[in-house]
N, C-alpha and C positions, 0 to 999 in steps of 0.2 A: 651617463653624465654628459657626454657629447651631445646626445639627442636633446637633453634638457636645455643645454645652452642654445642650440639651434632653435628650439621651441620658443625660448624667451626672445631671441633675436627676431623671430617671425611675428611677434605680437605687434599689432597696430596700436598707435597712440589712442587713448580713450578720448572720445569727443563728447561735447554737450548733447549732441543729437542722440547718441547711444544711451546716455543716462536718462534722457527724457523719454525715449521710447520704452526703456525698461520700466520707468514709473508708470507710463501709460498702460502697460500690459500686465505688470506683475506686482505693483505696489499694494500691499494688503489693505491699507486704509482707503485707497481708491476703490478697491473691490467692495469694501463695505458700503461706501457711498453709492455705488452702482445699484445696490439693492433698492434705493429710492425709486429707481426707474421701474423695477418689478412691482413695487408697492403701488405706484401710479397705474401701471398696466392692470393690476388686479382691480383697482378702483374703476377703471374703464369697463372691464368685463362685468363687474357688479352692476354698474349703471345701465349697461345694455340689457342686463337681466330683467329690468323693469318692463321691457318690451318682449319678453319671452311669451311664446304661445302657452296658454293655460288650458289644461284639461280638467274638467270638473264632472263629478258624477254623484248621484244621490239616490238612495233607495229607501222606501218606507213600506212597512207592512203593519196593518191594523186588523187584527182577527178576533178581537173581543168586543163585545157590545153590539149595538144595533147596526152600526156602520162598519162593515168589513170590506177592506180594500187593500190594494197593493199598487205602489207606483215606483217607477224608475225613470230617472232623468239624467242625460249626459249632455255636456256642453263643451264646445271648443271656442275659446275667446282669444282674440288677437288685438293687443293695443297698437295703435298707430301714432306716428309723430304729428301728423296733420291734425291740427285743432284739438289734440288730445283725445282723438276719437277711439272708441272701442268697437270692433265688429265681432259678431259671434254667429254661430250656428249650432243647432242642437236637435236632440230627439227626446221625446217624452212619451211614455205609455202609462196609462192609469186604468185599472180594471177594478170592478166591484161596486159597492154602494158607498156614495160620499154624501156628507151633509151639504145642505145648500151653500154654506160658506166655503166649502172646498170643491164646489162643482167644477172649477176650472182645471182641477187635477184629472177629471175624467176625460178619456180620449176614445176614439174609435178603436176597433180591435187591433189594427196594425200600427197604432200610435200616431203621434203628431211630429211633423218636421217643421222647424222654424229657423229663421235667420233674420238678423237685424243689426242695427248700429245705434250707438249713443255718442253724441258730440256736444261740444260746448259752444255757446254763442257769445258769452261775455267772459266771466271768470274762467281761467284755464284754457282760453282759446289760443292766445299768442304764446303762452308759456305755462307750464305746470311743474310740479316737483320732479316728475320723471324726466322731462326734457331739460330742466335746469341741471339735474344730476348728470345727464350726458355731457352738457357743455362744460360744467365745472370740472368734471373728471378728465375730459379731454385736455383742458387747460392745465390740469394737475400734472400731466405728463410733461408739458413744457416747463412747469415750475421745477419738476424733478431734474430735468436736463440742465437747467440753470444752476441748481444746487450741485450737480456733478461738476459742471464747469468751474464753479467757484472753488470747489475743493481741488480740482486739477490745477488751477492757477496757484493756489497756496502750495501744493506739493511740488509743482514745477519750479517755483521760485526758490523754495528751500533746497531742492535737489541741485539747482545751479549754484546756489550759495556754497553748498558742501563741495561741489566739484571744483570751484575756483579756490576754495580754501585748501583742498588737496593739492591742486596744481601749484599754488603758492608755497605750500609746505615743501613740496619736492624741489622747487627752485631754490628755496632758502637752504635746504640741505646741501645742494650743490655748491652754493656760495661758501657754506661752512666747511665743506670738504676741500674746496680750492684754497681757502684760508689756511687750513691745516697743512696742505701740501707745500705752501710757500714756506711755512716755518720749518717743515721737515727738510726741504731742499736747502734752506739757508743754514741749517745746523751743520752740515758737512763743511760749508764754506767757512763758518765761524770756527769750527774745530781746527781746520788747517791754519787759519789766521792766528789762533791761540798758540799752536805748536811753533809757528814762526816767530811768535812774540810780538806781532804787530798790534794785537788788541789784548785787553785784559781777560783773564779766565772768567771773570764775572759775567761777561757778555754771553759766554756759552751756557752758563747756569741760567741766566735770564731767558735765553731762547728755549731751553729745555722746559722751563716753567710755562712759557708761552705755548709750547707744543701740548703740554698736559691740559692747559685750559681749553685749547681749541679742540682737543679730542673730546673733552667733556661737552663742548658746544655741539660737536657732531652727534654725540649720543643723544643730547636733548632734541636736536633737529630730527634725528631718526625716530625718536619717540613721538614727536609732533606729527610727522608724516604718517606713522602707523595709526595714530589716533584719528587723523583726518580720513584715512582709508576706511577705518571702522565706521565712522559716521557716514561716509559716502555709501558704504555697503547697505545701509538701510534703504537706499533708493536704487542702487545698482543690483539687479537680481538675475539669477539664472532662469532658464525656461520653467523650472519647477517651482519658482518663487523664492528659492533660498538666497540669502544675502551673499554677495560676491565682493571680497576685498580686492580692489585693483592692485596689482603688483607695481613696484616702482618703475619697472621696465615699460609700463604703459603711460608713463607721465609724458604729456605733450609739452612743447614749448608754449610760453604765453604768447598768443598772437599780438600783432600790432593793433592797438585800438583803432576802430574805424573812424574816430574823430568826434567832434562836438555835434550837438543837435542844432539844426538851423530852424528858424522861426516858422517857415512854411511847413516843415515836417511836423513840428510840435502842434500847430493848429490843426493839421489833418488828423494826426493821431488822437488829439483831444476830442475832436468831433466824433471820431470812430469809437473811442472809449465810452463816451456818453451814451451811445446807442447800443454798444455790444457788451459792456461789462455785465457779468452774470447777475450782480445785485440789482442793477437797473432793470434788466430784462425780466428777472424774477418778479419784481414788484409790478411791472407792466402786466404780466400774466395774472398776478394776484388781483390787480385792479380789474382786469377783464372778468375774473371770477366773481369779484364783489359786485360788479355791475349786473351780472346775471342774478345775484341774490337780491339786489335792489329791485330789479324788474319783477322777480318772483314775489317779493314783498308787496309791491304795488299792485300786482295781479290779485293778491288776496283781499284787497279792499273792494274790488269790483263785486257786484252781485252775481250769484250763481244762476245761470239760465241754461238749462240743458234741453236738447231736443233728442227724441228717440223715435225710431221707426222699426217696426217688426212685422214680418210676413210669416204666416204659419198656415199649415194645411194638415188636416187629419185624413188618414186613409184607413180603409177597412170597413167593417160593419159596426152598427150601433145606433145611438141616438141621432136622429136627423138634425138636431140642433148643433151637432159637432161637425157635420159634413161641410165640404166646400172650403174656399179660400178665406183667409182672414187677414186684414191689414190694420195694424194699430199704429198710432203716432200720438205724440203729445209733447208738452213742455213741462219742465220742473223748475220752479223758481225758489231761491232761498236767499235771504239777506238778514244777517243779524242786525238788530236795531242800533246798537252802539258801534260795533265793529272795532272795539278798543284793542283787541288782540292783534288784528291785522294792521291797524294804524301804528300801534306801538312797535310791531315788528318792522314796519317800513322806516320808522324813525331810527331804530337801531341799525339797520342795514345801511341807511344813508350816512349815518355818523361813521360807521366803519369804513365806508368808501372815502370819506373826508380824511380819515386817519391815514389810509394808504396813500392818498394824494400828497399829504404832508411828508410821509416817509419817502415818497418818490422824489420830491423836491430836494430833501436833504441828501438822499443817495446820489443824486446828480452833482450836488455841491461837493460831496465826499469824493466823487470820481475826479472832479476838477482839482481838488486839493491834492489827491494822491498823485495825479499826473504832474502837477506843478512841483511837488516835493521830489518826485523821481527825476524830473528835468534838472532841478537844482543840484541833486546828488550827482548826476552824470557830469554836469558842467564843473562842479567843484572837484570831482575825481580827476577829470581831464586836466584841469589847471594844476592840480597838485602833482600829477604825474609829470607835467612839463617842468615844473620847478625842481622836483626831485631828480629828474634826469640831468638837469644842468648841474645839480649838486654832485651827482655821481661823476660827471666829467671832471669837475673841479677837484674832487677828492682823488681821482686817479692821477691827475697831473701832479698833485702834491705828493702822492705816494711814490710815483716814479722819480720825482726830483729828490725826495728824501733817500730813496734807495741808491740813486746815483751818488749822492753825497756820502752815503755809508761805504759804497765801494771805493771811494777816494779817501776814506778814513776821516771825513769831516763830520760824521754823524754817529749815532749810537744805535744799537739794535733796539733799544727801548723806544727811541723816536720812530724808527721804521715800523715797529709793531703798532704804535699809536696811529700812524698813517694808514696802515693796512686795516686796522680795526675801523677807522673812520670811513674808509672806502667800503668795507663790508657792511657797515651800518647803513650807509647810503644805498647800497644795493638791496639790503633787506627792505628798506622803506620804498625803494622803487618797485620791488616785487609786490609789496603790500598795496602800493598805489595802483599797480596794474590790476591786481585782484579786486580791489575796491571798485575800480572802474567797471569791470565786467559784472560784478555783483550789482552795481547801481544800474547798469544797462539791463540786466535781467529783471530788476524791479520795475524799470521803465516799460519793458516789453510786457511784464505782467499787468501793470496798471493800465496799459492801453489795450490789453488782450492780443497784442500783435505776436505774442509768443507762440500762439497756435499756428499761425501762418508762417512765421519765420522758420519754425522747425517742422512744418508739415505734419502737425499732430492732429489726427482725426479722433473722434470719440471712440472709446473702446466699446 
């Protein structure tokens, strides 16, 4: 038992930083969102696969009929990013009797070695589907990161909200307990006064009723604190990811609010938010992706003009017509007469780009509105707190004056009770105003994305 007491005394107060670090490392929904990153990484690997080295082989045997032969061919092909070029090298051997149409399959006894390349001069020169896939999938990783950051902001703001709700519930419980102690301490005084005949017995009965009511209020405050701890445990987790309900012993005092927001800071934070908010950054990356699609669609309209060059050499014995070096080159041209498919695709992709531009404009407007609303909430909470604190001071003065009158016999326990309740009510509203201020500030930090730097939160 003694060790348990010392263990509780050794507990440090819970801090917002600790809660957010827990969310960053162990929150299950964030872990689920992080899979977006792996999905994007898989897409990148898949896109790079378009440039994998390809090994090809083919064998034919024809042993029935007049022409009897056998051929074998192997090829290594490597796509390149430059101009959409493909380079290759291979080996071919063909033996037997071939028809005139298949004479190219015949080689000298040791076979034919060849190497060459194919490249694009018009269509697919600047971009093609393979390179477009590389670019869009690389950008998809950035899109996934903004999706993660957007979820992190949501979870962080909710975690801070639950933290300050828990802190406020703890402070309100202490006010309720202090209010109960006042009534219990006064009960002995009233009992002595009743025995001396200085006050009526009804005063003692009235105070006992007050004690019962305040005990009920303490029970309600304890239940509220427990509920807030349960809600906070969804975000505060152990190393194994299990929820941790913070004990009352870890309740920190509500710190003094840092103050109002000045105009220079608001302007700086607003400009920062317009650039750094995950929604805006995500749309910027999507716009970059769509610009790649527009470029690819425009590429499809261009005519196809390919150049190829191949060197080959047969070795071994056989027909003299197959001996020596051979160099082949040529052009391949292709152009659909109408090109409606390519033109239609270009119209579609350009329209999608315009859609994203419109969404981007609205997203920036949404950021400005969010920051302005958060600023308004912080300012209102700060002003409300100042008003309520003055009310608490006034209520305490009236309570002390009423208690002094009671001690002199010029007041009743009922009036003292009313003054104490008025003070406690003002204290409850002060605690709520403090909590509302820090929740509003958390919303402001979230809307400007300053929450990441304020609490030194790196990406998991």
